[in-house]
C-alpha atoms as a printed R data frame, in Angstrom:
    type eleno elety resid chain resno       x       y       z
1   ATOM     1    CA   UNK     A     1  -0.311  -0.161   0.056
2   ATOM     2    CA   UNK     A     2   1.148   3.687  -0.730
3   ATOM     3    CA   UNK     A     3   0.502   6.168   1.756
4   ATOM     4    CA   UNK     A     4   0.295   9.985   0.553
5   ATOM     5    CA   UNK     A     5   4.056  10.658   1.356
6   ATOM     6    CA   UNK     A     6   4.916   7.334  -0.595
7   ATOM     7    CA   UNK     A     7   3.017   8.097  -3.270
8   ATOM     8    CA   UNK     A     8   5.416   8.226  -6.603
9   ATOM     9    CA   UNK     A     9   6.111  12.276  -7.990
10  ATOM    10    CA   UNK     A    10   4.198  12.542 -11.563
11  ATOM    11    CA   UNK     A    11   5.446  13.152 -14.316
12  ATOM    12    CA   UNK     A    12   3.778  15.617 -17.390
13  ATOM    13    CA   UNK     A    13   3.342  14.339 -20.691
14  ATOM    14    CA   UNK     A    14   2.393  15.404 -23.801
15  ATOM    15    CA   UNK     A    15  -0.468  13.540 -25.866
16  ATOM    16    CA   UNK     A    16  -3.209  14.065 -28.080
17  ATOM    17    CA   UNK     A    17  -3.027  17.612 -27.399
18  ATOM    18    CA   UNK     A    18  -2.981  18.055 -23.588
19  ATOM    19    CA   UNK     A    19  -0.689  17.500 -20.972
20  ATOM    20    CA   UNK     A    20  -1.653  14.676 -18.915
21  ATOM    21    CA   UNK     A    21  -0.228  14.140 -15.036
22  ATOM    22    CA   UNK     A    22   1.028  10.091 -15.003
23  ATOM    23    CA   UNK     A    23   2.257   8.263 -12.038
24  ATOM    24    CA   UNK     A    24   4.432   5.303 -12.529
25  ATOM    25    CA   UNK     A    25   5.291   2.114 -10.785
26  ATOM    26    CA   UNK     A    26   7.329  -0.465 -11.552
27  ATOM    27    CA   UNK     A    27   9.150   0.970 -14.923
28  ATOM    28    CA   UNK     A    28  11.849  -1.663 -14.909
29  ATOM    29    CA   UNK     A    29   9.125  -4.148 -15.950
30  ATOM    30    CA   UNK     A    30   9.189  -2.174 -19.193
31  ATOM    31    CA   UNK     A    31   7.149  -4.757 -21.784
32  ATOM    32    CA   UNK     A    32   4.235  -5.362 -19.605
33  ATOM    33    CA   UNK     A    33   2.052  -2.570 -19.460
34  ATOM    34    CA   UNK     A    34  -1.054  -2.450 -16.962
35  ATOM    35    CA   UNK     A    35  -3.257   1.013 -17.227
36  ATOM    36    CA   UNK     A    36  -5.420   1.884 -14.570
37  ATOM    37    CA   UNK     A    37  -8.264   4.711 -15.114
38  ATOM    38    CA   UNK     A    38  -9.771   6.242 -12.425
39  ATOM    39    CA   UNK     A    39 -13.364   7.313 -12.144
40  ATOM    40    CA   UNK     A    40 -15.889  10.159 -10.860
41  ATOM    41    CA   UNK     A    41 -15.258  12.071  -8.653
42  ATOM    42    CA   UNK     A    42 -11.376  10.370  -8.149
43  ATOM    43    CA   UNK     A    43  -8.044  10.938  -9.299
44  ATOM    44    CA   UNK     A    44  -4.700   8.557  -9.540
45  ATOM    45    CA   UNK     A    45  -4.366   8.319  -6.213
46  ATOM    46    CA   UNK     A    46  -7.190   6.027  -5.785
47  ATOM    47    CA   UNK     A    47  -5.025   3.129  -7.258
48  ATOM    48    CA   UNK     A    48  -2.379   3.835  -4.422
49  ATOM    49    CA   UNK     A    49  -3.746   0.212  -2.966
50  ATOM    50    CA   UNK     A    50  -3.019  -1.376  -6.668
51  ATOM    51    CA   UNK     A    51   0.316   0.145  -7.786
52  ATOM    52    CA   UNK     A    52   2.821  -1.391  -5.681
53  ATOM    53    CA   UNK     A    53   1.425  -4.533  -5.455
54  ATOM    54    CA   UNK     A    54   0.872  -4.828  -9.640
55  ATOM    55    CA   UNK     A    55   4.602  -3.577  -9.811
56  ATOM    56    CA   UNK     A    56   5.875  -6.156  -7.825
57  ATOM    57    CA   UNK     A    57   3.895  -9.342  -9.292
58  ATOM    58    CA   UNK     A    58   5.890  -7.857 -12.667
59  ATOM    59    CA   UNK     A    59   3.897  -4.908 -14.223
60  ATOM    60    CA   UNK     A    60   4.923  -1.739 -15.502
61  ATOM    61    CA   UNK     A    61   1.865   0.287 -13.838
62  ATOM    62    CA   UNK     A    62   0.712   3.568 -15.519
63  ATOM    63    CA   UNK     A    63  -1.754   5.247 -14.029
64  ATOM    64    CA   UNK     A    64  -2.926   9.268 -15.638
65  ATOM    65    CA   UNK     A    65  -5.200  12.012 -14.052
66  ATOM    66    CA   UNK     A    66  -7.022  11.959 -17.016
67  ATOM    67    CA   UNK     A    67  -7.851  15.244 -18.718
68  ATOM    68    CA   UNK     A    68 -10.259  16.889 -16.332
69  ATOM    69    CA   UNK     A    69  -8.788  16.137 -13.174
70  ATOM    70    CA   UNK     A    70  -5.877  16.639 -11.201
71  ATOM    71    CA   UNK     A    71  -2.911  18.534 -12.660
72  ATOM    72    CA   UNK     A    72  -3.702  17.263 -16.373
73  ATOM    73    CA   UNK     A    73  -5.342  19.438 -18.473
74  ATOM    74    CA   UNK     A    74  -8.638  21.104 -18.233
75  ATOM    75    CA   UNK     A    75  -9.936  22.041 -21.957
76  ATOM    76    CA   UNK     A    76 -12.614  24.401 -21.452
77  ATOM    77    CA   UNK     A    77 -14.301  22.723 -24.437
78  ATOM    78    CA   UNK     A    78 -17.400  20.642 -23.439
79  ATOM    79    CA   UNK     A    79 -16.432  18.038 -26.665
80  ATOM    80    CA   UNK     A    80 -13.261  17.807 -25.687
81  ATOM    81    CA   UNK     A    81 -14.113  15.997 -22.843
82  ATOM    82    CA   UNK     A    82 -16.408  12.832 -24.948
83  ATOM    83    CA   UNK     A    83 -15.022   9.630 -25.775
84  ATOM    84    CA   UNK     A    84 -12.927  10.116 -28.917
85  ATOM    85    CA   UNK     A    85 -10.795  12.347 -26.983
86  ATOM    86    CA   UNK     A    86 -10.957  10.006 -23.890
87  ATOM    87    CA   UNK     A    87  -9.834   6.929 -25.561
88  ATOM    88    CA   UNK     A    88  -7.586   8.990 -27.590
89  ATOM    89    CA   UNK     A    89  -5.624   9.697 -25.017
90  ATOM    90    CA   UNK     A    90  -5.029   6.188 -24.029
91  ATOM    91    CA   UNK     A    91  -3.653   5.619 -26.978
92  ATOM    92    CA   UNK     A    92  -1.454   8.260 -27.186
93  ATOM    93    CA   UNK     A    93  -0.129   7.363 -23.921
94  ATOM    94    CA   UNK     A    94   0.570   3.753 -25.187
95  ATOM    95    CA   UNK     A    95   2.320   5.235 -28.201
96  ATOM    96    CA   UNK     A    96   4.148   8.075 -25.543
97  ATOM    97    CA   UNK     A    97   5.660   4.802 -24.034
98  ATOM    98    CA   UNK     A    98   6.183   2.824 -26.931
99  ATOM    99    CA   UNK     A    99   3.904  -0.393 -26.440
100 ATOM   100    CA   UNK     A   100   1.255  -0.909 -28.825
101 ATOM   101    CA   UNK     A   101  -0.738  -2.251 -26.751
102 ATOM   102    CA   UNK     A   102  -1.762  -2.846 -22.666
103 ATOM   103    CA   UNK     A   103  -4.226  -4.355 -19.983
104 ATOM   104    CA   UNK     A   104  -6.547  -1.883 -19.089
105 ATOM   105    CA   UNK     A   105  -8.391  -1.374 -15.763
106 ATOM   106    CA   UNK     A   106 -10.964   0.952 -14.944
107 ATOM   107    CA   UNK     A   107 -13.196   2.413 -12.223
108 ATOM   108    CA   UNK     A   108 -16.711   4.074 -12.571
109 ATOM   109    CA   UNK     A   109 -16.089   6.821 -15.213
110 ATOM   110    CA   UNK     A   110 -12.648   5.270 -16.236
111 ATOM   111    CA   UNK     A   111 -14.440   1.975 -16.658
112 ATOM   112    CA   UNK     A   112 -16.673   3.157 -19.050
113 ATOM   113    CA   UNK     A   113 -13.597   4.794 -20.979
114 ATOM   114    CA   UNK     A   114 -11.817   1.655 -21.284
115 ATOM   115    CA   UNK     A   115 -15.124  -0.014 -22.195
116 ATOM   116    CA   UNK     A   116 -15.173   2.507 -24.856
117 ATOM   117    CA   UNK     A   117 -10.863   2.100 -25.902
118 ATOM   118    CA   UNK     A   118 -12.348  -1.057 -26.634
119 ATOM   119    CA   UNK     A   119 -14.957  -0.317 -29.010
120 ATOM   120    CA   UNK     A   120 -13.034   2.476 -31.172
121 ATOM   121    CA   UNK     A   121  -9.565   0.856 -30.473
122 ATOM   122    CA   UNK     A   122  -9.459  -2.692 -29.851
123 ATOM   123    CA   UNK     A   123  -6.162  -3.375 -31.273
124 ATOM   124    CA   UNK     A   124  -4.818  -1.396 -28.055
125 ATOM   125    CA   UNK     A   125  -6.490  -3.620 -25.721
126 ATOM   126    CA   UNK     A   126  -4.772  -7.048 -24.462
127 ATOM   127    CA   UNK     A   127  -7.158  -7.459 -21.457
128 ATOM   128    CA   UNK     A   128  -9.882  -5.833 -19.710
129 ATOM   129    CA   UNK     A   129 -10.109  -5.504 -15.769
130 ATOM   130    CA   UNK     A   130 -13.462  -2.904 -14.841
131 ATOM   131    CA   UNK     A   131 -14.859  -2.170 -11.583
132 ATOM   132    CA   UNK     A   132 -18.041  -1.125 -10.842
133 ATOM   133    CA   UNK     A   133 -19.370   0.044 -14.059
134 ATOM   134    CA   UNK     A   134 -20.178  -2.897 -16.477
135 ATOM   135    CA   UNK     A   135 -20.750  -2.631 -20.226
136 ATOM   136    CA   UNK     A   136 -23.231   0.109 -21.274
137 ATOM   137    CA   UNK     A   137 -25.234  -1.711 -24.529
138 ATOM   138    CA   UNK     A   138 -26.133   1.397 -26.659
139 ATOM   139    CA   UNK     A   139 -29.663   2.358 -26.103
140 ATOM   140    CA   UNK     A   140 -32.295   3.198 -28.878
141 ATOM   141    CA   UNK     A   141 -32.241   6.722 -27.838
142 ATOM   142    CA   UNK     A   142 -29.487   8.809 -27.046
143 ATOM   143    CA   UNK     A   143 -28.509   8.150 -22.867
144 ATOM   144    CA   UNK     A   144 -29.242  11.466 -21.491
145 ATOM   145    CA   UNK     A   145 -32.893  11.185 -22.934
146 ATOM   146    CA   UNK     A   146 -33.181   7.603 -22.266
147 ATOM   147    CA   UNK     A   147 -31.956   8.406 -18.783
148 ATOM   148    CA   UNK     A   148 -34.312  11.104 -18.499
149 ATOM   149    CA   UNK     A   149 -37.607   9.039 -20.111
150 ATOM   150    CA   UNK     A   150 -37.055   6.528 -17.091
151 ATOM   151    CA   UNK     A   151 -35.299   7.794 -14.271
152 ATOM   152    CA   UNK     A   152 -36.659  11.569 -14.507
153 ATOM   153    CA   UNK     A   153 -35.161  15.345 -15.150
154 ATOM   154    CA   UNK     A   154 -33.476  14.902 -11.143
155 ATOM   155    CA   UNK     A   155 -31.813  11.860 -12.366
156 ATOM   156    CA   UNK     A   156 -27.990  13.262 -11.611
157 ATOM   157    CA   UNK     A   157 -26.834  11.978 -15.197
158 ATOM   158    CA   UNK     A   158 -29.726  14.110 -16.973
159 ATOM   159    CA   UNK     A   159 -29.452  17.302 -14.294
160 ATOM   160    CA   UNK     A   160 -25.642  17.682 -15.120
161 ATOM   161    CA   UNK     A   161 -26.993  18.014 -18.685
162 ATOM   162    CA   UNK     A   162 -30.301  19.995 -18.585
163 ATOM   163    CA   UNK     A   163 -29.089  22.151 -15.364
164 ATOM   164    CA   UNK     A   164 -25.505  23.267 -16.924
165 ATOM   165    CA   UNK     A   165 -23.341  25.028 -14.311
166 ATOM   166    CA   UNK     A   166 -25.729  24.481 -11.503
167 ATOM   167    CA   UNK     A   167 -24.315  21.040  -9.730
168 ATOM   168    CA   UNK     A   168 -21.089  22.346 -10.450
169 ATOM   169    CA   UNK     A   169 -21.312  25.473  -8.428
170 ATOM   170    CA   UNK     A   170 -23.009  23.693  -5.501
171 ATOM   171    CA   UNK     A   171 -19.967  20.979  -5.414
172 ATOM   172    CA   UNK     A   172 -17.335  24.028  -5.802
173 ATOM   173    CA   UNK     A   173 -18.987  25.565  -2.991
174 ATOM   174    CA   UNK     A   174 -19.174  22.470  -0.725
175 ATOM   175    CA   UNK     A   175 -15.548  20.819  -1.943
176 ATOM   176    CA   UNK     A   176 -14.773  19.225   1.196
177 ATOM   177    CA   UNK     A   177 -18.128  18.189   2.754
178 ATOM   178    CA   UNK     A   178 -19.090  16.621  -0.831
179 ATOM   179    CA   UNK     A   179 -16.089  14.666  -1.117
180 ATOM   180    CA   UNK     A   180 -16.110  13.755   2.233
181 ATOM   181    CA   UNK     A   181 -19.702  12.208   2.467
182 ATOM   182    CA   UNK     A   182 -19.088  10.639  -0.647
183 ATOM   183    CA   UNK     A   183 -16.222   8.392  -0.228
184 ATOM   184    CA   UNK     A   184 -17.853   6.344   2.819
185 ATOM   185    CA   UNK     A   185 -17.834   2.732   2.943
186 ATOM   186    CA   UNK     A   186 -20.555   0.186   4.356
187 ATOM   187    CA   UNK     A   187 -23.284   2.097   2.932
188 ATOM   188    CA   UNK     A   188 -26.637   0.973   2.425
189 ATOM   189    CA   UNK     A   189 -27.945  -0.164  -1.166
190 ATOM   190    CA   UNK     A   190 -29.988   2.876  -1.313
191 ATOM   191    CA   UNK     A   191 -29.915   6.373  -0.884
192 ATOM   192    CA   UNK     A   192 -32.646   8.842   0.208
193 ATOM   193    CA   UNK     A   193 -33.550  10.737  -2.723
194 ATOM   194    CA   UNK     A   194 -31.117   9.107  -5.801
195 ATOM   195    CA   UNK     A   195 -32.504  11.830  -7.867
196 ATOM   196    CA   UNK     A   196 -30.421  14.637  -6.862
197 ATOM   197    CA   UNK     A   197 -27.669  12.304  -4.884
198 ATOM   198    CA   UNK     A   198 -24.882  14.520  -5.278
199 ATOM   199    CA   UNK     A   199 -26.364  17.729  -4.541
200 ATOM   200    CA   UNK     A   200 -27.762  15.996  -1.611
201 ATOM   201    CA   UNK     A   201 -23.938  14.610  -0.768
202 ATOM   202    CA   UNK     A   202 -22.811  18.024  -0.921
203 ATOM   203    CA   UNK     A   203 -25.186  19.684   1.108
204 ATOM   204    CA   UNK     A   204 -25.174  16.444   4.017
205 ATOM   205    CA   UNK     A   205 -24.660  17.487   7.400
206 ATOM   206    CA   UNK     A   206 -24.526  13.409   8.707
207 ATOM   207    CA   UNK     A   207 -22.660  11.433   6.143
208 ATOM   208    CA   UNK     A   208 -24.254   7.630   6.262
209 ATOM   209    CA   UNK     A   209 -21.222   5.162   6.370
210 ATOM   210    CA   UNK     A   210 -17.570   4.908   7.738
211 ATOM   211    CA   UNK     A   211 -14.536   6.859   5.875
212 ATOM   212    CA   UNK     A   212 -12.988   5.245   3.033
213 ATOM   213    CA   UNK     A   213  -9.846   6.732   3.963
214 ATOM   214    CA   UNK     A   214  -8.076   8.900   6.450
215 ATOM   215    CA   UNK     A   215  -8.253  12.770   6.251
216 ATOM   216    CA   UNK     A   216  -4.597  13.038   4.893
217 ATOM   217    CA   UNK     A   217  -5.922  10.902   1.990
218 ATOM   218    CA   UNK     A   218  -9.431  12.382   1.533
219 ATOM   219    CA   UNK     A   219  -6.743  15.694   1.468
220 ATOM   220    CA   UNK     A   220  -5.535  14.817  -1.731
221 ATOM   221    CA   UNK     A   221  -9.275  14.466  -3.721
222 ATOM   222    CA   UNK     A   222 -10.275  17.846  -1.720
223 ATOM   223    CA   UNK     A   223  -6.783  19.793  -2.735
224 ATOM   224    CA   UNK     A   224  -7.291  18.317  -6.442
225 ATOM   225    CA   UNK     A   225 -10.691  19.534  -6.507
226 ATOM   226    CA   UNK     A   226 -10.560  22.564  -5.393
227 ATOM   227    CA   UNK     A   227  -7.718  23.767  -7.979
228 ATOM   228    CA   UNK     A   228 -10.044  22.599 -10.813
229 ATOM   229    CA   UNK     A   229 -13.435  22.700 -10.057
230 ATOM   230    CA   UNK     A   230 -15.863  20.186 -10.992
231 ATOM   231    CA   UNK     A   231 -16.906  21.310 -14.097
232 ATOM   232    CA   UNK     A   232 -14.000  19.788 -16.354
233 ATOM   233    CA   UNK     A   233 -15.324  16.461 -14.686
234 ATOM   234    CA   UNK     A   234 -18.741  16.994 -15.170
235 ATOM   235    CA   UNK     A   235 -18.266  18.024 -18.816
236 ATOM   236    CA   UNK     A   236 -17.431  13.924 -19.169
237 ATOM   237    CA   UNK     A   237 -21.450  13.592 -18.311
238 ATOM   238    CA   UNK     A   238 -22.382  16.274 -20.892
239 ATOM   239    CA   UNK     A   239 -21.128  14.162 -23.877
240 ATOM   240    CA   UNK     A   240 -23.170  10.972 -23.043
241 ATOM   241    CA   UNK     A   241 -25.327  11.739 -26.329
242 ATOM   242    CA   UNK     A   242 -22.470  12.691 -27.970
243 ATOM   243    CA   UNK     A   243 -20.800   9.354 -27.136
244 ATOM   244    CA   UNK     A   244 -23.596   7.543 -28.214
245 ATOM   245    CA   UNK     A   245 -23.272   8.840 -31.953
246 ATOM   246    CA   UNK     A   246 -19.293   8.408 -31.796
247 ATOM   247    CA   UNK     A   247 -20.179   5.034 -31.233
248 ATOM   248    CA   UNK     A   248 -23.210   3.925 -33.206
249 ATOM   249    CA   UNK     A   249 -21.094   1.990 -35.840
250 ATOM   250    CA   UNK     A   250 -18.628   0.342 -33.534
251 ATOM   251    CA   UNK     A   251 -19.120  -3.510 -33.078
252 ATOM   252    CA   UNK     A   252 -21.148  -3.682 -29.659
253 ATOM   253    CA   UNK     A   253 -19.189  -6.766 -29.406
254 ATOM   254    CA   UNK     A   254 -16.156  -6.889 -27.220
255 ATOM   255    CA   UNK     A   255 -14.105 -10.058 -27.488
256 ATOM   256    CA   UNK     A   256 -11.198  -9.331 -25.158
257 ATOM   257    CA   UNK     A   257 -10.834 -11.535 -21.855
258 ATOM   258    CA   UNK     A   258 -12.719  -9.472 -19.094
259 ATOM   259    CA   UNK     A   259 -12.803  -9.345 -15.795
260 ATOM   260    CA   UNK     A   260 -15.621  -7.473 -13.764
261 ATOM   261    CA   UNK     A   261 -15.817  -7.093 -10.556
262 ATOM   262    CA   UNK     A   262 -18.981  -5.831  -8.078
263 ATOM   263    CA   UNK     A   263 -19.570  -4.334  -5.315
264 ATOM   264    CA   UNK     A   264 -22.542  -6.008  -3.747
265 ATOM   265    CA   UNK     A   265 -23.269  -2.900  -1.799
266 ATOM   266    CA   UNK     A   266 -23.182  -0.385  -4.665
267 ATOM   267    CA   UNK     A   267 -25.892   1.213  -6.062
268 ATOM   268    CA   UNK     A   268 -24.788   0.386  -9.695
269 ATOM   269    CA   UNK     A   269 -26.766  -3.026 -10.665
270 ATOM   270    CA   UNK     A   270 -24.920  -5.702 -12.093
271 ATOM   271    CA   UNK     A   271 -25.742  -6.328 -15.252
272 ATOM   272    CA   UNK     A   272 -27.540  -9.480 -16.683
273 ATOM   273    CA   UNK     A   273 -26.417  -9.187 -20.426
274 ATOM   274    CA   UNK     A   274 -22.908  -8.989 -19.576
275 ATOM   275    CA   UNK     A   275 -22.053 -11.994 -21.062
276 ATOM   276    CA   UNK     A   276 -23.917 -11.156 -24.692
277 ATOM   277    CA   UNK     A   277 -21.764  -8.475 -25.120
278 ATOM   278    CA   UNK     A   278 -18.563  -9.416 -23.391
279 ATOM   279    CA   UNK     A   279 -18.566 -13.163 -23.934
280 ATOM   280    CA   UNK     A   280 -15.125 -13.578 -22.642
281 ATOM   281    CA   UNK     A   281 -15.874 -11.994 -18.841
282 ATOM   282    CA   UNK     A   282 -15.588 -13.977 -15.764
283 ATOM   283    CA   UNK     A   283 -17.284 -12.322 -12.674
284 ATOM   284    CA   UNK     A   284 -16.597 -11.369  -9.614
285 ATOM   285    CA   UNK     A   285 -18.530  -9.765  -6.574
286 ATOM   286    CA   UNK     A   286 -16.842  -8.265  -3.192
287 ATOM   287    CA   UNK     A   287 -18.536  -7.027  -0.015
288 ATOM   288    CA   UNK     A   288 -18.412  -3.424  -0.639
289 ATOM   289    CA   UNK     A   289 -19.665  -0.404  -1.763
290 ATOM   290    CA   UNK     A   290 -18.971   1.341  -4.696
291 ATOM   291    CA   UNK     A   291 -15.799   2.529  -4.379
292 ATOM   292    CA   UNK     A   292 -13.870  -0.962  -4.549
293 ATOM   293    CA   UNK     A   293 -10.450  -0.961  -4.959
294 ATOM   294    CA   UNK     A   294 -10.483   1.735  -1.889
295 ATOM   295    CA   UNK     A   295 -12.530   0.240   0.218
296 ATOM   296    CA   UNK     A   296 -11.578  -3.683  -0.473
297 ATOM   297    CA   UNK     A   297  -7.836  -3.287  -1.531
298 ATOM   298    CA   UNK     A   298  -6.446  -6.498  -0.380
299 ATOM   299    CA   UNK     A   299  -9.484  -8.629  -1.722
300 ATOM   300    CA   UNK     A   300  -9.640  -6.388  -5.234
301 ATOM   301    CA   UNK     A   301  -5.817  -7.032  -5.540
302 ATOM   302    CA   UNK     A   302  -6.341 -10.878  -4.983
303 ATOM   303    CA   UNK     A   303  -9.060 -10.837  -7.588
304 ATOM   304    CA   UNK     A   304  -7.074  -9.255 -10.186
305 ATOM   305    CA   UNK     A   305  -3.658 -10.753  -9.740
306 ATOM   306    CA   UNK     A   306  -5.520 -14.496  -9.188
307 ATOM   307    CA   UNK     A   307  -7.338 -13.637 -13.163
308 ATOM   308    CA   UNK     A   308  -4.396 -12.175 -14.804
309 ATOM   309    CA   UNK     A   309  -2.310 -15.311 -13.588
310 ATOM   310    CA   UNK     A   310  -4.655 -17.834 -14.913
């Protein structure tokens, strides 16, 4: 496990028209890359428990703060955060290191980017390990329109798109409180008023569950988001309909060997059709909530290494 003091110093790498802040472990294992992609509202630091274990197992571990996060570039154009740009960053990152392909690991939004990478650039992906977010099949209608119809206009994905700037301002004004409330473990499988969940979390005075991390660890996230604000990362959500169009012509079946890790108390449900779209998938469920690799680091590491060894 890496604590805040021992976490590796980053390198600033220019790729795909932006600068990414990249953390590495196991550089001596050149030729065996594994790329870890964080979710929202997170940071490369969310992989601190996995980096040294994977490096010790012989992997060159590459962990970017993706565009919009940390000290990576935060373009002002909303369209700069669509799936073509996000996956393009990962392709360019591989080229920077001289790799043709890699194992990609994603959590939450990072998992969505890895799924998108396997659709748009399958030749760059050797294996997939995704946490929390299963493959999302393309719906008949664009995703935001689809979610608004079934989940309502207050559902946070929809709210981010239909009320641009509102949630951003609330989260910016309550950064530390929001992240402290967000990063909890042993949270029940249902939260009150899920439609406005993110704004509710920013204002909640009595968060549920136990803290997921120490105050020192939490400060890494708080400091990063106080610097960037939340707009650049929320802009990922504002490209969902654009992503729906970008992926229109992609082969929807992913044949890469895949490990899907769920948290049984996560708000995100398991996919009932995952094997239809990802036929070479193995599924593992851990007794935890959404932040799987931080809440159950040892069990996550064991699941990943056992699968990779097979």
